[in-house]
DRENBA-135534 format. One record per residue (C-alpha): residue in one letter; y, z, x. Coordinates in steps of 0.2 Angstrom, whole numbers, plus 5000, padded with zeros to 4 digits. Example, Ala and Ser with C-alpha at 12.3 -4.5 7.8 and 13.67 -1.06 7.14 Angstrom:
REM residues 2
A:4978:5039:5062
S:4995:5036:5068
REM end
This chain:
REM residues 423
M:5359:4915:4793
A:5343:4912:4801
R:5326:4919:4801
G:5314:4917:4815
G:5327:4905:4824
V:5326:4893:4809
A:5342:4891:4799
T:5337:4892:4780
K:5349:4883:4768
L:5352:4894:4752
T:5361:4889:4736
E:5365:4898:4720
L:5348:4890:4714
G:5338:4898:4729
R:5330:4890:4745
R:5332:4871:4745
H:5316:4860:4750
K:5312:4842:4749
P:5314:4835:4731
D:5300:4828:4721
Y:5300:4810:4726
R:5288:4805:4711
V:5303:4805:4700
P:5312:4790:4709
L:5295:4782:4712
Y:5290:4782:4694
M:5307:4777:4688
G:5308:4763:4701
L:5291:4756:4696
L:5296:4755:4678
M:5313:4747:4682
M:5304:4734:4692
L:5292:4731:4678
G:5306:4729:4666
L:5314:4717:4678
I:5298:4706:4679
V:5298:4705:4659
M:5316:4699:4659
Y:5312:4686:4672
A:5297:4681:4661
I:5305:4680:4644
G:5324:4678:4649
P:5323:4659:4648
Q:5315:4659:4631
R:5327:4673:4624
A:5342:4662:4630
Q:5335:4647:4620
V:5333:4657:4605
M:5351:4664:4606
N:5358:4647:4610
A:5350:4639:4595
A:5353:4653:4583
Y:5371:4658:4587
G:5377:4643:4597
T:5379:4653:4613
D:5379:4646:4630
F:5367:4658:4640
T:5359:4651:4656
A:5340:4653:4659
T:5344:4666:4671
Y:5357:4676:4661
F:5346:4690:4655
F:5337:4693:4672
A:5353:4693:4681
K:5361:4705:4669
Q:5346:4717:4669
A:5346:4717:4689
L:5364:4721:4688
S:5361:4736:4676
L:5346:4742:4687
F:5357:4743:4703
L:5370:4752:4694
A:5357:4764:4686
L:5350:4767:4704
G:5368:4771:4710
V:5371:4784:4695
F:5354:4792:4699
V:5359:4795:4717
V:5377:4800:4713
V:5371:4812:4699
S:5357:4819:4710
K:5371:4824:4723
I:5384:4832:4711
P:5380:4851:4711
L:5373:4858:4695
I:5386:4871:4695
W:5399:4857:4691
W:5388:4851:4675
K:5386:4869:4670
N:5405:4872:4671
N:5410:4855:4663
A:5395:4854:4650
Q:5408:4857:4635
L:5419:4843:4642
V:5405:4831:4644
F:5399:4834:4626
T:5416:4833:4619
V:5419:4816:4627
G:5403:4810:4619
V:5409:4816:4602
V:5426:4810:4603
A:5419:4792:4609
S:5407:4792:4595
L:5422:4796:4582
I:5433:4783:4590
L:5419:4771:4587
A:5416:4775:4569
I:5435:4774:4566
G:5436:4757:4575
G:5421:4751:4566
A:5428:4755:4549
A:5444:4746:4553
N:5436:4731:4560
A:5444:4734:4578
S:5441:4721:4591
F:5435:4733:4604
V:5420:4738:4593
Q:5404:4728:4593
C:5394:4728:4577
S:5376:4720:4573
L:5367:4720:4556
G:5379:4732:4548
A:5378:4745:4562
C:5393:4748:4574
R:5386:4756:4589
W:5394:4749:4604
F:5411:4747:4612
D:5414:4729:4617
L:5420:4729:4635
G:5422:4710:4637
V:5416:4703:4653
F:5408:4721:4657
G:5396:4720:4643
S:5395:4734:4630
L:5394:4753:4630
Q:5385:4764:4618
P:5393:4781:4617
A:5377:4789:4609
E:5370:4788:4626
F:5384:4799:4633
L:5381:4810:4619
K:5363:4813:4624
L:5369:4818:4641
G:5383:4829:4634
L:5370:4837:4622
L:5358:4840:4636
V:5369:4850:4648
F:5379:4859:4634
G:5363:4864:4624
A:5354:4870:4639
G:5369:4881:4643
F:5371:4888:4625
I:5352:4891:4623
A:5350:4899:4640
Y:5366:4910:4637
R:5359:4916:4620
A:5342:4920:4628
K:5350:4930:4642
Q:5359:4940:4629
G:5342:4943:4620
V:5348:4935:4603
I:5339:4918:4605
N:5330:4922:4588
D:5346:4928:4580
I:5350:4917:4564
Y:5369:4920:4565
K:5372:4921:4583
T:5361:4906:4588
L:5352:4897:4575
I:5367:4893:4563
P:5379:4888:4577
L:5365:4877:4584
G:5362:4870:4567
A:5381:4866:4565
L:5380:4857:4582
L:5365:4846:4577
G:5373:4843:4561
L:5388:4835:4569
V:5378:4824:4581
V:5367:4819:4566
L:5382:4814:4556
L:5390:4804:4570
V:5374:4795:4575
I:5363:4793:4561
G:5376:4795:4547
L:5390:4784:4555
Q:5381:4774:4568
K:5366:4771:4557
D:5355:4775:4572
M:5339:4785:4566
G:5330:4782:4583
T:5343:4789:4593
G:5346:4804:4581
L:5328:4808:4582
V:5330:4808:4602
L:5344:4821:4600
L:5334:4832:4589
A:5320:4831:4601
I:5330:4836:4616
I:5336:4852:4607
A:5318:4855:4600
S:5311:4854:4617
M:5323:4866:4624
L:5322:4879:4610
L:5302:4879:4612
V:5304:4884:4631
G:5320:4895:4627
G:5310:4908:4619
V:5311:4907:4600
N:5296:4916:4591
L:5284:4908:4579
R:5293:4912:4563
V:5310:4906:4569
G:5301:4891:4576
M:5294:4886:4560
I:5310:4888:4552
V:5319:4877:4564
L:5304:4864:4562
G:5306:4864:4544
S:5325:4862:4544
L:5323:4847:4555
I:5310:4839:4545
A:5321:4841:4530
L:5336:4834:4538
G:5326:4819:4543
V:5320:4816:4525
L:5337:4818:4519
M:5343:4805:4531
I:5330:4793:4525
L:5334:4796:4507
V:5353:4792:4509
A:5349:4775:4517
P:5340:4762:4506
H:5335:4752:4522
R:5325:4767:4529
I:5317:4770:4512
D:5311:4752:4513
R:5304:4755:4531
V:5295:4770:4525
T:5288:4761:4510
T:5283:4747:4521
F:5274:4758:4532
L:5264:4767:4519
Q:5258:4750:4512
G:5251:4745:4529
D:5244:4728:4530
A:5246:4726:4511
A:5265:4725:4514
S:5273:4708:4510
V:5278:4698:4526
D:5294:4694:4517
D:5300:4711:4520
A:5309:4712:4537
G:5300:4728:4543
A:5283:4721:4538
Y:5287:4705:4547
H:5292:4714:4562
I:5277:4726:4563
A:5265:4711:4560
H:5272:4700:4574
A:5272:4715:4585
K:5253:4717:4582
I:5251:4699:4584
A:5259:4699:4601
I:5248:4714:4607
G:5233:4707:4600
S:5236:4689:4607
G:5238:4697:4624
G:5219:4702:4625
V:5213:4711:4640
A:5223:4702:4654
G:5237:4694:4645
V:5243:4676:4643
G:5253:4677:4659
I:5271:4677:4664
G:5281:4663:4654
N:5268:4660:4642
S:5274:4672:4628
V:5273:4664:4611
Q:5282:4678:4601
A:5296:4679:4613
T:5302:4661:4607
G:5310:4668:4591
Y:5295:4675:4581
L:5296:4693:4586
P:5313:4701:4582
E:5322:4710:4596
A:5309:4704:4608
I:5320:4708:4623
N:5325:4726:4617
D:5316:4737:4605
S:5300:4725:4605
V:5297:4724:4623
F:5281:4734:4623
A:5273:4722:4611
I:5279:4707:4623
M:5272:4716:4638
G:5255:4717:4628
E:5256:4699:4625
T:5260:4695:4644
F:5250:4707:4653
G:5237:4712:4640
F:5229:4728:4637
V:5227:4732:4656
G:5246:4730:4658
L:5250:4742:4643
V:5238:4755:4650
V:5247:4754:4667
V:5264:4756:4659
L:5258:4771:4649
I:5249:4779:4664
I:5266:4777:4674
F:5276:4785:4659
G:5263:4799:4658
A:5264:4803:4677
L:5283:4804:4675
L:5283:4815:4660
L:5269:4826:4668
G:5279:4827:4684
L:5294:4834:4674
L:5284:4847:4666
Q:5278:4852:4683
I:5296:4853:4690
A:5301:4863:4675
N:5286:4875:4677
R:5291:4879:4695
L:5309:4883:4692
T:5316:4900:4693
G:5331:4899:4681
L:5331:4897:4663
Y:5345:4886:4662
E:5338:4874:4675
K:5321:4874:4667
L:5329:4869:4651
I:5338:4855:4659
V:5322:4847:4665
V:5313:4850:4648
G:5327:4843:4639
V:5325:4827:4650
F:5307:4828:4646
G:5311:4828:4627
W:5323:4814:4629
L:5311:4802:4638
A:5295:4807:4628
S:5304:4804:4612
H:5310:4787:4616
V:5292:4782:4622
I:5283:4790:4608
L:5294:4783:4595
N:5295:4765:4603
V:5276:4763:4606
A:5272:4771:4589
A:5283:4759:4580
M:5276:4743:4589
T:5258:4748:4585
G:5261:4753:4567
I:5257:4771:4569
F:5275:4776:4565
P:5288:4768:4553
L:5299:4755:4562
T:5313:4763:4572
G:5325:4753:4582
I:5325:4762:4599
T:5323:4756:4617
L:5308:4758:4629
P:5315:4768:4643
L:5319:4759:4659
L:5310:4743:4652
S:5321:4737:4638
F:5336:4726:4641
G:5352:4735:4640
G:5362:4743:4654
T:5369:4759:4645
S:5352:4766:4640
M:5345:4763:4658
V:5361:4771:4667
F:5360:4787:4657
I:5342:4789:4657
A:5343:4787:4676
A:5357:4800:4676
A:5346:4812:4667
L:5332:4809:4679
G:5345:4812:4693
L:5348:4829:4687
A:5329:4833:4686
F:5327:4825:4704
Q:5340:4837:4711
L:5333:4852:4703
S:5315:4848:4710
A:5322:4853:4727
F:5324:4871:4721
T:5307:4875:4714
S:5296:4889:4719
H:5280:4885:4728
Q:5268:4893:4715
V:5268:4896:4697
T:5267:4914:4691
N:5265:4921:4673
E:5280:4932:4673
R:5291:4930:4658
D:5310:4931:4657
K:5315:4948:4651
Y:5324:4943:4636
E:5322:4948:4618
N:5305:4943:4609
T:5297:4937:4626
R:5279:4943:4620
S:5279:4929:4606
R:5288:4917:4618
R:5280:4900:4618
G:5282:4887:4633
L:5283:4887:4651
G:5282:4903:4660
R:5296:4910:4672
T:5292:4907:4690
R:5297:4916:4707
H:5301:4910:4725
A:5286:4910:4736
S:5295:4922:4747
S:5302:4938:4740
G:5313:4941:4754
R:5332:4941:4751
M:5346:4935:4762
REM end
């Protein structure tokens, strides 16, 4: 169809326009910074690993592997941004089920000491793929929960029962209980479990839950988190160490980790010690290339470098909120908000742990930490957001979705297309 001699491309989401290229821009900047860090500390990391475990990593191994992960993630970003959203909507249950089944296989394989399961420090979180590296099924579970949870919450909101305990909250609670059991209970991964909870909490906030129900959900999540801490001695130790602050003994692994993270950030000063001059990456700071990369960046690039990194993350997160605020469909809005919760929880938990604001939690800094699985699936999530950014309206309105309890709804308002004409 055409209007005024100009063809207008329509989809089930409305008129398509140019997508928000800020998403790939900020994602690419963070990826490139991560690659620079791998170049800077990769040789030191290789020396530490070779001396400690008798491996034969070359000086360029970690840089080359990170570069390969980067190109793979970019490819996944492009592919996901081209797959129609209707496919994700129709296959959400399948994607989530694959993540659950993979996590179950991992748990069974870990208990049986299977060769295809890779364990480290008592936690079995990865499939060993041989020359292809490793795969963490919890990352697939995040993507599955994102698309399935958005569909479930949007459907319940459309029915007007988003605040119904029996039709919405109990089934959703059972779903969260399952993923918490798989990730926090069996894989001993508290950080990833908190991210999964953050994804659902973000979508519920925008989905239309009222204040009373929201407080019930928040209280339940806090109680669940406390329970997961109490059943694991090492988590109790981390909380105790955090509460002791600087008075904690450095003989404790958690206190040692936090102390050296602070030393790394403090040693960087304003402008950093420069590329290749990190001391903490030579074996002092645990997980320097993974969970502790923020502290290493502080040592290498200084306060200015960390501010730049946080500004880029902030701009990306703000861009996601702006995209969500201009989407007209609740399902699409929830997808982008879920991506926001996914990314924001990673950043907050990692940075807070490395600066001693939060108890130590093993979690990657998105797109910067070493590791292909995390980078690939975050790129996939951002690819979904990028695709949806091409279907936003031109202006934000205050019109609310006509669902139950909309007057008490919190979050982003429903928007309309700039043109009210229909084809």
